[in-house]
N, C-alpha and C positions, 0 to 999 in steps of 0.2 A: 869739288870747290870750299877754298876755305870761308867757315862764316865767322861775320864781323858783325859782333851784336851789340850796337849802340842805342840801344833802346830802353834801355834798365829802367829810366822814370816811367816804364808803364810796367814793367814788372822787371824782376831779375831772378837768375836763376840763381836755383834751392843749391844752398852748402851740401856735399856729400856727405857730411858729419850729418847736417839737418836732415836729410832724408834715412842716414842710418838709426838716426835715435825715433824719427817716424816710424819705421817699418817695425820697428822693435817693442815700440809703445802699442801698435797697430795691433802685431802679431801674440804679443806675449801680457803685455801690462794692460789689456784691453777691458778691464773692469771700469761701470759707469761710478764717478766721484762721490757720486749722493749715496752708494749702496755701504752698506755697512760692514762688508764683509773682506775678508784681505786684499782679494781684488781689486776692493774700488778703493782700500786704505793708499794704496799703491798707487792707482789712477789719483787719488787727491794728493800725494805728495808732489808727485812731475807738476802741479797747478803751483803748489807752494813754493817750490823750486824756482819755478816760473817767475812768481812775483819777488820772490826774494831776491833775481838777477834785475828785472826791472826796479825795483825799488831802490838798489845800488847803484842802478846808472842815473836813476832820475833823483837822486836824493831824497828821494819820501822813503813812505810807508807801505808794507805789504799793502794795508787794507783803502791804500790809492789807487788800487789797481783793477780797473773793471776790462776782463774782457768778451768781444767784441767779434762780430764775424768779418770785419776790416775797417778801413777806414770811413768808408758810406757812412755806416751805421754808430762809426765812432761821433762821428761827426752832427749825425741828425739823432743821437742824442744825447749830446751837449746841446745842441743850439734849440731844440724842440723842447727839452725836457728842461732846460734852463731856464726859458721864457715861459713856459707850461706855468712852473713853481714860483716864478716873480710875477706874473700878470697882473697880479690883485693890486700890485706897487706901481706899476708903469707898462706901459706897452711901446716905447722906443727899443729899437734896436740897431746894430751899427754893423756894418762890413765893410768888404771893398769891392771895387768893380771888378778884383782880378782873381776870386776865388774861385777851388774848383767848384765844379756843379754841386758837389754833395751837400756845399756849405750854399752855393746861393739859389740853388732849388730849397733846400732847407727855409731859408729867407725868404724866398717867394711863396712858400707854402702857409709861412707866419703872417706875412703882408697879407693873401687871399683871406686872410681870417683876422683882421681887425688888427695888426702888429703897424706900428709905424718905423719905415726902416730908412736910414740914411746910407747913402753906397758913396763911398768915398774913393777919390778919385786917384792917379799916381802922376809921378814926373816921367819922364823920356825913358829914367833906367826901371820903371816899374816899380818906383817905390813911394810909401803914402805919406803926406803931410801929416807933421804932429799939429801943425797950424788948424789943418781943415777939424781932424780930429778932436782938438781942444774945443773947438766952434760948435763942433757937433754934441757933444757931452750936453745933456740936460737933466734936470730931477728925476723927469721921466726915465732915464735910460737905464735898462736893467741888465744888457747883454751888449757888447763888443763883441765880434770874431773876427781875428786880421790873422793871417796863413805866415808862418815860416818864410818858406822858401814856395818860391811861384814853382810851378809843375811844368810851366811854357817853356820861360827865360832863364828861369835861377835868379832872380831881384829875391835879396833878402832884406824883410822887413825890420825895423828898430822897435823889434819885440820890448826889449829892455826899458826902452825909452815911455812906449806906447803904454805899456805895464804899469810905470809911477804917472804917468798923465792921469790913464783912469784912474787909478786908487786914490790920488791926493783930491780926485774934483768929484768923483761918486763911488763914494770906499762900499757900500752897497751894489755898485755894478761889479757884473762876472766877467770876467776876460778865458775869452777862447782862441788855442792854437792848432788852425790844424799842421803838425808837424808830418807829414803824411811823407811830406820831402826832404824834410830839415831833420829829421831822427837818422841818427847812422851816418850825417855827415855834419854835425855841430854837436857840440855838447850842450845841452839844453837841462837846468834847474828848475822846474817849473816855479816854487814856494818862492824863490830867489827871483826871480823875473816878474812875479806877479802874477804867473796865471793859475787859474781855478782850474779851467779845464783843456786837454790838448790830447789831440788825435794822433794815433800811432797806425801804421799797416805793416802786418808781416811782408807782402810778399815785392814791396820795396826795400828790405834789406836780406836779402835771398832766406827769407823765412816760403812758407807756403802761400799757398792763396787760401782766402776763404778766412782768416784772421784776423785780429788787433788787438787796441789797448786803446781804452777811453783812461786817461789822469783824472782822479777826481780830489783836489782839493781839501783839504780840513775842514769839516764845516760846513761846506757846498753842497747845497740840498737842488737835486733835478727830480722830474716826474717821471716817473718809469716809462718807455714808449712800447716796450715787448712785456704781454701776462703771461703766468703760468703757473711752474712751480715752486717760486720764489727764490731760483738757485741767485746766486750770487749777491745775498742781503735785499733780495726782489726787486733790486736796480735792473736785471737782465735775466729773464728767465730763460729755461732751457737748457741741454745736459750742455757741459762745459766741450768745449772742443779740444780734449786733451793731446791727443798727437800734436796737433797745428799749434798751439800755445806753448808744449814743450819745445816743439822745433822753433817757434819762432825766438825764444829766450835765449835759445843756444846761439841763433843768427847773431841776435843784436849782442850778444857776452863774446861772441867773437868777432864783431867789425868795433867794437868799441877795446878788443882787446890791446890793438899795435892802432888805436884812432890816430896820433898823429902825426907819425910815418905815412898812414895810408894816406891822411888829408891833405901833407904837403906832396905827395906822388901824384892826385888827384889831379891838385893845381896846378904841378908842373906840366902834366898833360895836356891841361887844358888851355895854357899857356902858348904850349907849343903847336897846339893846333890851329890857337887863332890867328898867332904868327904866322904859318905858314899857308893856313888858307884866303888871309884877306891880300894876298899876292896874284890871287887870282883873280880878273876885273869883272864884277861884276857881285863880288860876293860881300856881305857886309855883316856885323855882329849885331843882335840884341841885346841889351839888357844891364851892359856895361854902365858904369856909374861915369863921374866926369874925371876919375880917375886913370879911367882906361885900363890899360896891362895892366898899368904900376898899384892901381887899388884894387886886382884883382879876385882877394880874400873880402869885400864887398860884396861879394856874391857866390851862389853856390859852386863848390869844387866840381861837380857832376855834370852841370847842366850847359849846352852851349846852343843859342838859339842862330840859326843861320839864313839871311835870305839873300836869294839870287834873283839879281831884277832881270824880269821878261821870263822865267823860268818857272813854272808851274811848280809849287811841292810836290804834288798827286806826280810828277812829271818824273821829278829830282828822285824822287823816293823809290819807284820804280827801277828809273837806270841805275843805281847803286845797289837796288837789290841783286840787280840781274850781275853784278860784282860781290853778292854776296854781304855787301854791308847791309842792315838792318837800324834803318832811321826813324822816327815818326814826323808826321805832317803836324802837330798838333798834342794835345791831353789824347791818350788815348780813348778817355772816357768819352769824347764829343769831335773825334774822327768824322763820323758817319754824319754830321749836320753840316747843311751846307752856309750857316749864320759865319762872319766873320768872327775871329777872335777878340773877347773882350778883354784880352790880355794886350794882346798886338795893339789894337783899337785905345785902349787907355793910355797906350805910352806913344798914341800918335805916330806912329808908324805910317808914310806914308803908301797910300793907298794901292799903287801897283805891289806893293810887295805881301802886301796880307795875306796874298793868295800865294806867296812866294818864299814861305818861308817853315824852313824842317828843325826839328831838334835832335840834340847830338847831345846822347847822354850814355854815360859811364858810371861803371862799380868800380867796388875794388878788385875784381876778375879781369878789369882792362891793361892790355899792355900795351907801349909802346908801338909794337911789331904791328897790335890789331889799329892803331890810332896814325899809323907812316901808311898801310895799306890803306887804309879809310880817303887819308889825304891823295893818294896816287887816284883813288877812283873819283874821287871829287874835281881835282885840278883836268881830269882826263876826260871828264861827261860835260861840264858846266861851257866851257869853248863849243865845244860840240853842239850840245843844244843850243846855244846861244847863236850859233852860225844858222843851224836848222830853223829856228825859230824865223830868224830875219828872212829868210827864203820863201 
């Protein structure tokens, strides 16, 4: 059976070139980057090359790059580290209701430890209100965390406008952006956007699992949450994952090499999928702005949230799997929980649809043929499931 993988927001397939580079490092350039001999120097050079790649993509200095074990650690390090560093100045922090659990649970931890948290809502397209953000900012606000791209419905936040607002009203307040779903799908220059801290994950961009980046802006101070041998200037102790870091950097370099044409292609596939899917009775699409398909570029190019009235997400997911089509019933990090999606609740999705929504997520490897096969499976399955449910 042909495999049609459309769960790329959960994880992506590693580029073959990335796997080859990592194999070379693991079998030939396997030294510890902290060692002073030649093997150590070679390993350290791989990290330096990776930092140069990320610095070029982000428009920053190599010293602004901190390597972590992935998006979750990057988020936790930024949020908890920044809050602890600034808590003498204030204990008010702001985030949104639709953040990834790696952010929401970090805020919950801080809330349980004496911090005051404001949770911003969204409109029906999943975008925050700048007016609500403005009203929430106070003299005691020390940190704001807003995701770039929502991992469930693909809504993109007004990051540039939010950054300007935060810096104009609270100049000393730090602005953290979870860009795990946005990096590789958008051109993001943190310093130009007023971003002080930004999280990136390797396995969302065709790199290996277990490695990530935290961008830390000039002059930004955070308290380490990991202690040990003092690697990475004491901010994140532990021997660096050299093959992972090098592989992640190569994946990022490859994605941004043909960026414009690849993103245009993804938007074309997204529009094509939505137009065809909406021809089937009972299917609706979440996360589009008021402009609909004419304003598709206001949303992420790779994520499509599909609701099917009367059909539970798990049932549809497994029915599609029988056709070799792999999708998600929500965030892969929270699919085993029975609580309703915070994102779908925030956009005021009709209650019957909260448990009837799947996520289609594409990558640079996704082809039109795969989208056609997925559409054929979807349009064949949905009417059959709806007839079965009515009986």
